[in-house]
C-alpha positions as semicolon CSV with decimal commas, in nm:
position;residue;x (nm);y (nm);z (nm)
1;M;-3,040;10,824;-6,368
2;R;-3,380;10,967;-6,313
3;L;-3,666;10,828;-6,153
4;T;-4,053;10,947;-6,191
5;I;-4,283;10,827;-5,953
6;I;-4,580;10,726;-6,178
7;G;-4,779;10,513;-5,852
8;S;-4,729;10,499;-5,528
9;S;-5,080;10,380;-5,391
10;G;-5,030;10,057;-5,237
11;S;-5,260;9,760;-5,304
12;F;-5,486;9,971;-5,470
13;P;-5,482;10,328;-5,603
14;G;-5,557;10,617;-5,413
15;P;-5,783;10,938;-5,485
16;A;-5,417;11,124;-5,576
17;S;-5,218;10,841;-5,729
18;P;-5,242;10,519;-5,933
19;A;-5,112;10,127;-5,758
20;S;-4,716;10,082;-5,816
21;C;-4,556;10,215;-6,134
22;Y;-4,197;10,398;-6,187
23;L;-4,039;10,507;-6,490
24;V;-3,629;10,481;-6,458
25;E;-3,406;10,643;-6,763
26;A;-3,087;10,639;-6,877
27;D;-2,960;10,752;-7,185
28;G;-3,188;10,797;-7,330
29;F;-3,396;10,449;-7,224
30;R;-3,702;10,422;-7,035
31;L;-3,777;10,154;-6,797
32;L;-4,089;10,103;-6,580
33;L;-4,095;9,933;-6,297
34;D;-4,367;9,802;-6,242
35;M;-4,764;9,892;-6,388
36;G;-5,022;9,842;-6,122
37;N;-5,362;9,937;-6,162
38;G;-5,400;10,308;-6,335
39;A;-5,068;10,361;-6,396
40;L;-5,111;10,392;-6,792
41;G;-5,345;10,671;-6,787
42;V;-5,083;10,892;-6,582
43;L;-4,779;10,738;-6,745
44;Q;-4,988;10,940;-7,062
45;R;-4,870;11,326;-6,927
46;H;-4,494;11,241;-6,841
47;V;-4,435;11,019;-7,169
48;D;-4,477;10,891;-7,458
49;I;-4,652;10,544;-7,392
50;Y;-4,532;10,404;-7,718
51;G;-4,129;10,520;-7,591
52;I;-4,068;10,282;-7,337
53;D;-3,806;10,063;-7,386
54;A;-3,889;9,757;-7,114
55;V;-4,092;9,726;-6,832
56;Y;-4,001;9,500;-6,494
57;L;-4,229;9,328;-6,289
58;S;-4,158;9,302;-5,966
59;H;-4,479;8,996;-5,900
60;L;-4,807;8,923;-6,019
61;H;-5,017;9,073;-5,779
62;A;-5,263;9,321;-5,929
63;D;-5,182;9,622;-5,790
64;H;-4,805;9,550;-5,972
65;C;-4,916;9,380;-6,277
66;F;-5,278;9,457;-6,438
67;D;-5,234;9,800;-6,656
68;L;-4,982;9,567;-6,850
69;C;-5,348;9,429;-6,981
70;S;-5,398;9,768;-7,068
71;Y;-5,077;9,827;-7,245
72;W;-5,089;9,500;-7,451
73;V;-5,423;9,676;-7,613
74;A;-5,256;10,009;-7,663
75;R;-4,955;9,855;-7,832
76;T;-5,139;9,547;-8,019
77;Y;-5,427;9,785;-8,188
78;P;-5,303;10,149;-8,274
79;P;-5,392;10,354;-8,573
80;G;-5,110;10,208;-8,812
81;G;-5,084;9,867;-8,675
82;P;-4,892;9,673;-8,390
83;K;-4,581;9,841;-8,224
84;L;-4,284;9,626;-8,245
85;P;-4,272;9,395;-7,911
86;I;-4,047;9,521;-7,576
87;P;-3,917;9,305;-7,324
88;V;-4,133;9,224;-7,002
89;Y;-3,905;9,077;-6,735
90;G;-4,118;8,945;-6,486
91;P;-4,155;8,641;-6,234
92;P;-4,193;8,277;-6,383
93;G;-4,520;8,213;-6,537
94;V;-4,507;8,608;-6,643
95;A;-4,637;8,524;-6,983
96;D;-4,922;8,290;-6,896
97;R;-5,005;8,513;-6,621
98;M;-5,080;8,846;-6,823
99;A;-5,293;8,564;-7,078
100;A;-5,526;8,492;-6,806
101;A;-5,520;8,825;-6,722
102;Y;-5,704;8,962;-7,007
103;G;-5,904;8,623;-7,063
104;L;-5,659;8,511;-7,374
105;E;-5,527;8,178;-7,487
106;R;-5,233;8,080;-7,385
107;D;-5,077;8,084;-7,700
108;P;-4,999;8,350;-7,817
109;G;-5,126;8,508;-7,532
110;M;-4,910;8,841;-7,549
111;R;-4,611;8,696;-7,655
112;E;-4,656;8,880;-8,025
113;T;-4,662;9,224;-7,818
114;F;-4,422;9,164;-7,526
115;D;-4,107;8,960;-7,546
116;F;-4,149;8,774;-7,187
117;R;-3,815;8,705;-6,989
118;E;-3,848;8,529;-6,661
119;L;-3,643;8,660;-6,339
120;A;-3,386;8,448;-6,152
121;P;-3,184;8,590;-5,859
122;G;-2,842;8,696;-6,027
123;E;-2,703;8,962;-6,294
124;I;-2,877;9,145;-6,600
125;G;-2,863;9,409;-6,834
126;I;-3,148;9,596;-6,917
127;G;-3,012;9,868;-7,195
128;P;-2,786;10,056;-7,026
129;M;-2,847;9,980;-6,691
130;T;-2,709;9,690;-6,474
131;A;-2,962;9,542;-6,301
132;R;-2,913;9,311;-5,963
133;L;-3,218;9,057;-5,885
134;D;-3,349;8,912;-5,560
135;R;-3,580;8,722;-5,436
136;V;-3,771;8,927;-5,154
137;N;-4,034;8,741;-4,873
138;H;-4,352;8,846;-5,006
139;P;-4,632;8,518;-5,022
140;V;-4,584;8,488;-5,401
141;D;-4,281;8,506;-5,648
142;A;-4,131;8,824;-5,575
143;F;-3,815;9,029;-5,659
144;G;-3,628;9,328;-5,506
145;I;-3,411;9,455;-5,768
146;R;-3,088;9,687;-5,797
147;L;-3,009;9,893;-6,113
148;E;-2,622;10,097;-6,168
149;H;-2,564;10,339;-6,437
150;E;-2,258;10,503;-6,465
151;G;-2,159;10,531;-6,054
152;S;-2,524;10,594;-5,986
153;S;-2,795;10,298;-5,796
154;L;-3,167;10,298;-5,764
155;T;-3,282;10,021;-5,554
156;Y;-3,646;9,907;-5,583
157;S;-3,819;9,672;-5,309
158;G;-4,138;9,526;-5,454
159;D;-4,326;9,395;-5,223
160;T;-4,165;9,205;-4,911
161;G;-4,182;9,164;-4,561
162;A;-3,843;9,165;-4,340
163;C;-3,560;9,017;-4,571
164;D;-3,189;9,023;-4,536
165;A;-3,181;9,009;-4,971
166;L;-3,296;9,314;-4,969
167;V;-3,052;9,504;-4,700
168;E;-2,780;9,355;-4,931
169;L;-2,943;9,460;-5,257
170;A;-2,990;9,805;-5,124
171;A;-2,608;9,831;-4,981
172;Y;-2,473;10,204;-5,024
173;T;-2,737;10,238;-5,248
174;D;-2,791;10,661;-5,317
175;L;-3,169;10,569;-5,391
176;F;-3,409;10,311;-5,188
177;L;-3,735;10,322;-5,289
178;C;-3,869;10,059;-5,029
179;E;-4,226;9,974;-4,938
180;A;-4,401;10,106;-4,619
181;S;-4,731;9,937;-4,596
182;F;-4,833;9,842;-4,264
183;H;-4,783;10,064;-3,956
184;D;-4,648;9,960;-3,621
185;H;-4,956;10,004;-3,388
186;R;-5,158;9,747;-3,583
187;E;-5,146;9,392;-3,617
188;H;-5,049;9,254;-4,007
189;P;-4,948;8,959;-4,158
190;K;-4,631;8,841;-4,108
191;D;-4,380;8,795;-4,413
192;M;-4,595;9,033;-4,634
193;H;-4,485;9,374;-4,615
194;L;-4,304;9,651;-4,383
195;T;-4,380;9,916;-4,176
196;G;-4,267;10,225;-4,136
197;S;-3,965;10,108;-3,889
198;E;-3,915;9,836;-4,086
199;A;-3,824;9,971;-4,382
200;G;-3,596;10,222;-4,216
201;E;-3,414;10,012;-4,055
202;H;-3,344;9,772;-4,418
203;A;-3,247;10,190;-4,496
204;Q;-3,042;10,165;-4,216
205;R;-2,826;9,882;-4,232
206;A;-2,755;9,905;-4,574
207;A;-2,639;10,286;-4,532
208;A;-2,872;10,403;-4,815
209;Q;-2,848;10,755;-4,898
210;R;-3,205;10,829;-4,945
211;L;-3,536;10,638;-4,822
212;V;-3,786;10,710;-5,011
213;L;-4,085;10,542;-4,945
214;T;-4,395;10,376;-5,142
215;H;-4,646;10,121;-5,121
216;L;-4,863;10,365;-4,899
217;V;-5,203;10,202;-4,853
218;P;-5,477;10,471;-4,882
219;W;-5,594;10,438;-4,549
220;N;-5,257;10,455;-4,357
221;D;-5,116;10,829;-4,230
222;D;-4,835;10,869;-4,434
223;E;-4,689;11,113;-4,186
224;C;-4,687;10,862;-3,944
225;T;-4,521;10,636;-4,163
226;R;-4,239;10,856;-4,235
227;A;-4,209;10,930;-3,844
228;E;-4,174;10,532;-3,818
229;A;-3,917;10,526;-4,064
230;R;-3,732;10,825;-3,921
231;S;-3,740;10,632;-3,543
232;T;-3,503;10,372;-3,767
233;F;-3,322;10,578;-4,037
234;D;-3,128;10,881;-3,988
235;G;-3,097;10,949;-4,396
236;P;-3,321;11,173;-4,569
237;I;-3,653;11,028;-4,612
238;D;-3,944;11,080;-4,831
239;I;-4,302;11,023;-4,889
240;A;-4,307;10,918;-5,296
241;R;-4,582;11,097;-5,441
242;S;-4,693;11,057;-5,813
243;G;-4,538;11,265;-6,049
244;A;-4,186;11,327;-5,827
245;V;-3,902;11,314;-5,984
246;Y;-3,514;11,243;-5,902
247;E;-3,210;11,278;-6,052
248;V;-2,972;11,007;-5,922
249;G;-2,615;11,072;-5,972
250;N;-2,253;11,002;-5,875
251;A;-2,251;11,288;-5,596
252;A;-2,554;11,410;-5,502
253;L;-2,923;11,302;-5,534
254;N;-3,191;11,603;-5,562
255;P;-3,556;11,594;-5,618
256;V;-3,637;11,776;-5,906
């Protein structure tokens, strides 16, 4: 699998990155993990936007899903007519929520452009990849996902507070793309996001091969977040940067 960081900014776009969006490619299949605000523009630097095969929305906060509205326009009204529908995986109610976000009637909403499929804990196939899903600890219905392909694995937390289910999803994963929105030295709401040290602790418990910290709020110090994670995780740690590419393989994990 090949992972490209499209956007890694938490809660709102930052000066160097849109909000959450990650491109995963395997055997020519292209999957977007989340589509936060600002993502569609940056995505066009990397791929033809009409070459996306499926979209997964971890939850329905704006910084993870609102550029699906722009993508709906792009797929519905291009020269030459509408593009064929593609699957959009999201929490229960995703189709109605996205219709409301754009001010559309619920029926048909965006259903003529997207084939909405509601998430539930368990295992599904997405293109050539196997996806394992479980709910994580966030104020709205939110899912973590583990993708596997030909012996390699990538786990994405979405947004979560401390969560045993996330550790189980990430067990022995090659690459753990984990949110780290908060700093240890500040007070913050519980059961919403992880600090750097909590992200590291989850990675350590999971015995992940590499930790990539994401959902980095623009006002935070990223190197402080990395240092917090290093205090609890003894493997390689990266800061997710827009444009970074990782090859996730059987024997090695190589940033490109």
